[in-house]
C-alpha positions as CSV (number, residue, x, y, z in Angstrom):
1,M,-118.2,-67.8,-97.7
2,T,-121.1,-69.5,-98.9
3,R,-121.4,-71.7,-102.0
4,R,-123.6,-69.1,-103.7
5,T,-121.1,-66.4,-103.2
6,A,-118.2,-68.4,-104.4
7,L,-119.7,-69.2,-107.7
8,F,-120.7,-65.7,-108.0
9,L,-117.0,-64.3,-107.7
10,I,-115.9,-66.9,-109.8
11,Q,-118.5,-65.9,-112.6
12,I,-117.2,-62.2,-112.4
13,L,-113.5,-63.2,-112.8
14,S,-114.6,-65.5,-115.9
15,C,-116.2,-62.8,-117.5
16,S,-113.4,-60.6,-117.2
17,L,-111.0,-63.2,-118.5
18,I,-113.2,-63.9,-121.7
19,C,-113.5,-60.0,-122.5
20,L,-109.9,-59.3,-121.7
21,A,-109.2,-62.1,-124.2
22,Q,-111.9,-60.6,-127.0
23,Q,-110.7,-57.2,-126.6
24,Q,-111.1,-54.9,-129.6
25,P,-110.9,-51.0,-130.4
26,V,-114.0,-49.1,-128.9
27,T,-116.3,-47.8,-131.4
28,V,-119.6,-46.1,-131.6
29,Q,-122.5,-46.9,-134.1
30,K,-125.6,-44.8,-134.4
31,I,-128.4,-46.8,-134.1
32,R,-131.3,-44.2,-134.5
33,G,-132.0,-40.7,-133.5
34,N,-129.4,-39.9,-130.8
35,I,-129.2,-43.3,-129.6
36,Y,-125.9,-45.3,-129.9
37,M,-124.1,-48.7,-129.7
38,I,-120.6,-48.6,-128.3
39,K,-118.9,-52.1,-129.0
40,G,-115.1,-53.2,-128.3
41,G,-112.8,-52.8,-125.5
42,N,-113.1,-55.0,-122.6
43,G,-117.0,-56.1,-121.8
44,A,-120.1,-56.1,-123.5
45,N,-121.8,-54.0,-125.7
46,C,-122.9,-50.6,-124.4
47,G,-125.0,-48.0,-125.3
48,A,-125.5,-44.0,-125.1
49,Y,-128.6,-41.4,-125.4
50,I,-127.6,-38.0,-126.2
51,N,-130.0,-35.0,-125.6
52,E,-129.6,-31.2,-125.7
53,K,-128.2,-30.9,-122.2
54,E,-126.8,-34.4,-120.9
55,V,-126.0,-38.0,-121.7
56,V,-127.1,-41.3,-120.3
57,V,-125.2,-44.4,-120.9
58,I,-126.2,-48.0,-120.6
59,D,-123.8,-50.3,-118.9
60,A,-120.1,-49.8,-118.0
61,K,-117.7,-52.4,-119.9
62,T,-115.4,-54.7,-117.7
63,T,-112.4,-52.3,-117.1
64,A,-112.0,-48.8,-116.3
65,D,-109.8,-48.2,-119.2
66,S,-112.7,-49.5,-121.7
67,A,-115.2,-47.4,-119.7
68,K,-112.8,-44.2,-120.3
69,Q,-112.3,-45.0,-123.9
70,M,-116.0,-45.1,-124.0
71,I,-116.2,-41.8,-122.6
72,E,-113.7,-40.3,-124.8
73,E,-115.7,-41.7,-128.1
74,I,-118.8,-39.9,-126.5
75,R,-117.1,-36.7,-126.4
76,K,-116.3,-36.8,-129.9
77,L,-120.0,-36.7,-130.3
78,T,-121.2,-34.1,-127.7
79,P,-119.7,-31.5,-125.1
80,N,-122.9,-32.7,-123.0
81,P,-122.0,-34.2,-119.7
82,I,-122.7,-37.6,-118.8
83,T,-125.1,-37.5,-115.9
84,R,-127.0,-41.0,-115.7
85,I,-125.9,-44.7,-116.0
86,I,-128.6,-47.5,-116.6
87,L,-127.4,-50.9,-115.8
88,T,-129.1,-53.8,-117.6
89,H,-127.8,-56.3,-115.0
90,S,-125.0,-57.2,-112.6
91,D,-122.8,-59.5,-114.6
92,G,-118.7,-58.2,-114.4
93,D,-118.9,-57.3,-118.0
94,H,-121.4,-54.9,-117.8
95,V,-120.5,-52.9,-114.5
96,N,-116.7,-53.6,-113.4
97,G,-116.1,-50.7,-115.8
98,L,-117.9,-48.1,-113.4
99,N,-114.6,-47.0,-112.0
100,G,-113.9,-45.6,-115.3
101,F,-116.6,-43.0,-114.6
102,P,-116.7,-40.0,-111.9
103,T,-118.6,-41.0,-108.7
104,G,-121.8,-39.1,-107.9
105,L,-123.6,-40.0,-111.1
106,K,-127.4,-41.1,-111.0
107,I,-127.1,-45.0,-111.4
108,Y,-130.2,-47.1,-112.2
109,G,-130.5,-50.7,-111.4
110,H,-133.0,-53.2,-110.2
111,P,-133.1,-53.9,-106.9
112,R,-131.4,-57.3,-107.2
113,T,-128.5,-55.8,-109.4
114,K,-127.4,-53.8,-106.5
115,Q,-127.8,-56.9,-104.3
116,D,-125.5,-58.6,-106.5
117,M,-123.1,-55.9,-106.8
118,E,-123.0,-55.7,-103.2
119,T,-121.9,-59.3,-103.5
120,A,-119.4,-58.9,-106.0
121,A,-117.7,-56.0,-104.0
122,K,-116.8,-58.2,-101.5
123,A,-113.8,-59.2,-103.8
124,P,-110.6,-57.5,-103.4
125,N,-110.2,-56.2,-106.9
126,T,-114.0,-55.1,-107.1
127,Q,-114.5,-53.3,-103.7
128,Y,-114.9,-50.1,-105.8
129,L,-118.5,-51.3,-106.9
130,R,-119.7,-50.1,-103.4
131,D,-119.1,-46.6,-104.7
132,Y,-121.1,-47.2,-107.8
133,L,-124.2,-48.9,-106.5
134,P,-127.7,-48.1,-108.0
135,N,-129.0,-45.4,-106.2
136,E,-132.0,-44.1,-108.1
137,A,-135.5,-45.6,-106.7
138,C,-137.1,-48.2,-108.5
139,P,-140.1,-50.3,-107.5
140,P,-139.9,-53.7,-106.2
141,C,-140.3,-55.2,-109.8
142,E,-142.0,-58.2,-109.1
143,T,-143.9,-58.2,-112.3
144,A,-143.6,-56.3,-115.3
145,K,-146.2,-53.6,-114.1
146,E,-144.9,-52.9,-111.1
147,G,-141.4,-53.1,-112.5
148,S,-141.5,-50.8,-114.9
149,M,-140.0,-47.2,-114.2
150,I,-140.0,-44.2,-116.5
151,V,-136.5,-42.2,-116.6
152,K,-137.4,-38.5,-118.4
153,M,-134.4,-36.7,-120.2
154,G,-136.0,-33.7,-121.5
155,N,-139.0,-34.6,-123.8
156,Q,-137.5,-38.3,-124.2
157,Q,-139.2,-40.6,-121.8
158,I,-136.8,-43.9,-121.2
159,W,-139.0,-46.9,-120.2
160,L,-136.8,-49.4,-117.4
161,T,-139.0,-52.7,-117.6
162,F,-138.5,-55.8,-116.0
163,F,-140.3,-59.0,-117.1
164,G,-139.3,-61.3,-114.3
165,P,-136.2,-63.7,-113.5
166,A,-134.4,-64.4,-116.6
167,H,-130.7,-64.2,-117.3
168,T,-130.5,-63.2,-113.9
169,S,-133.2,-62.1,-111.1
170,G,-132.6,-58.4,-111.9
171,D,-132.7,-57.8,-115.8
172,F,-133.6,-54.6,-117.0
173,V,-135.1,-53.8,-120.5
174,V,-134.0,-50.2,-121.5
175,F,-136.6,-49.1,-124.0
176,F,-136.7,-46.0,-126.3
177,P,-140.6,-45.8,-127.3
178,P,-140.3,-43.1,-130.1
179,E,-137.2,-45.0,-132.0
180,K,-138.6,-48.3,-131.0
181,V,-134.9,-49.5,-129.9
182,A,-134.5,-51.5,-126.9
183,F,-131.2,-52.1,-124.8
184,I,-131.6,-55.9,-123.6
185,G,-128.4,-56.9,-121.9
186,D,-127.9,-60.4,-122.0
187,L,-131.5,-61.7,-122.4
188,A,-130.8,-63.0,-126.1
189,F,-127.6,-64.7,-127.4
190,I,-127.4,-65.4,-131.2
191,G,-125.3,-68.2,-132.3
192,R,-124.4,-69.8,-128.6
193,D,-126.7,-71.0,-125.8
194,P,-127.9,-68.4,-123.6
195,L,-126.2,-68.7,-120.2
196,I,-128.8,-68.9,-117.2
197,H,-127.1,-67.8,-114.0
198,R,-128.9,-69.9,-111.3
199,Q,-126.6,-68.3,-108.5
200,K,-128.0,-65.0,-109.3
201,G,-131.7,-66.2,-109.3
202,G,-131.8,-66.7,-113.3
203,T,-134.3,-69.3,-114.6
204,F,-134.7,-70.9,-118.3
205,L,-138.2,-70.3,-118.2
206,G,-138.1,-67.2,-117.3
207,T,-135.7,-66.3,-120.2
208,L,-138.4,-68.2,-122.6
209,A,-141.1,-65.8,-121.2
210,T,-139.3,-62.8,-121.4
211,L,-138.3,-63.4,-125.0
212,K,-141.9,-63.6,-125.5
213,S,-142.5,-60.5,-123.8
214,L,-139.7,-58.6,-126.0
215,I,-140.9,-60.0,-129.0
216,A,-144.4,-58.5,-128.2
217,L,-142.7,-55.3,-127.1
218,D,-143.4,-52.3,-129.9
219,A,-139.5,-52.2,-130.7
220,D,-137.9,-53.1,-134.2
221,T,-134.2,-53.0,-132.7
222,Y,-132.8,-54.7,-130.0
223,I,-129.4,-54.0,-128.6
224,S,-127.8,-57.1,-126.8
225,G,-124.6,-57.5,-124.9
226,H,-123.2,-59.6,-127.2
227,N,-124.3,-59.7,-130.9
228,D,-125.0,-57.0,-133.7
229,P,-128.1,-55.1,-133.6
230,L,-130.9,-57.9,-133.7
231,T,-134.8,-57.7,-135.0
232,K,-138.0,-59.3,-133.7
233,K,-137.1,-61.9,-136.5
234,D,-133.9,-62.9,-134.7
235,L,-136.0,-63.2,-131.5
236,Q,-138.3,-65.4,-132.8
237,G,-135.9,-67.7,-134.3
238,L,-134.0,-67.9,-131.0
239,Y,-137.6,-68.4,-128.7
240,D,-138.6,-71.1,-131.6
241,S,-135.3,-72.6,-131.0
242,L,-135.3,-72.9,-127.1
243,S,-138.8,-74.0,-127.2
244,E,-137.9,-76.8,-129.0
245,K,-135.1,-77.7,-126.6
246,R,-137.5,-77.1,-123.7
247,D,-140.1,-79.8,-125.3
248,R,-137.2,-82.1,-126.0
249,V,-135.9,-82.2,-122.3
250,K,-139.6,-82.6,-120.9
251,T,-140.2,-85.5,-123.4
252,M,-137.1,-87.1,-121.9
253,I,-138.2,-86.4,-118.4
254,E,-141.9,-87.8,-118.9
255,G,-139.6,-91.0,-120.2
256,G,-137.9,-91.2,-117.1
257,K,-134.6,-89.9,-118.0
258,S,-132.3,-88.4,-115.3
259,L,-130.2,-85.2,-115.6
260,E,-127.2,-87.4,-116.8
261,D,-129.1,-89.0,-119.8
262,V,-130.3,-85.5,-120.7
263,K,-126.7,-83.8,-120.5
264,K,-125.5,-86.9,-122.9
265,A,-127.8,-86.4,-125.2
266,F,-127.1,-82.8,-125.3
267,G,-123.6,-83.6,-125.9
268,V,-122.6,-81.6,-122.5
269,Q,-119.0,-81.7,-121.3
270,E,-118.2,-82.3,-117.7
271,G,-116.1,-79.9,-115.9
272,S,-117.9,-76.6,-116.8
273,R,-118.3,-73.9,-114.0
274,F,-121.9,-73.3,-114.7
275,P,-125.0,-75.5,-115.5
276,S,-125.2,-76.1,-119.3
277,L,-128.6,-74.8,-121.0
278,A,-129.6,-78.4,-120.8
279,E,-129.1,-78.8,-117.2
280,S,-131.0,-75.2,-116.7
281,I,-133.9,-76.6,-118.7
282,Y,-133.9,-79.8,-116.7
283,L,-133.7,-78.2,-113.5
284,D,-136.5,-75.7,-114.0
285,L,-138.6,-78.3,-115.6
286,T,-138.1,-80.5,-112.6
287,K,-138.2,-77.6,-110.0
288,K,-134.7,-78.6,-108.3
């Protein structure tokens, strides 16, 4: 087992344990039109879009039980079947509940999300992910232009856009243009430092660039994995805060400070399983 694979599997377990500790009842919140945000249970915030014939679900919680609770809540809104699932990225709290859904659905995800899920399926407790890998065609997704695809549901067009490596190397933004609502997975954390999964190809500088693209998007409501609905003002505040931290680390690097100096200045505690934000910034700026 490679070090990257080991870190990857540790991350899956960590996300699962955190979500189990924070379990709350599954609830549905109407956002706009036929778009809903689904909170609670084990795992990150999810979403649902309902049209006259079918339902698409965005992300899948951490456990099958929570996914089934989510499905039950959707059935209270409509008898229409769930026919599609869109995955914003590959973290366990967004995909490990897929076995709560029937097999054979259309599943959309970035090619790197599929690769990450294939890696995750090597763990004994998540081998079932092999039956839920993204199966709908997507471009190589090297740029936002090349990485966009449109999912058509009746008269609705759902844009799946990739702005480049950020939280992971396969983050989809799920955008509903008429309603100006975007589901952004873990591309924004408010009230805590963002987590950059370098073992999945994520980058701090990519996260910053993606935030800038999200602010420029013609949306006014952003649904993230771990916050209440956000606004452009929220994202702008986050962008400004992260830019200030980048500039602070850059100044320290130019002054000859080491990674240990930077971590000490930012109060980073030793023993964390994953790089701190300060460390991610330093590694990106020094290209290490």
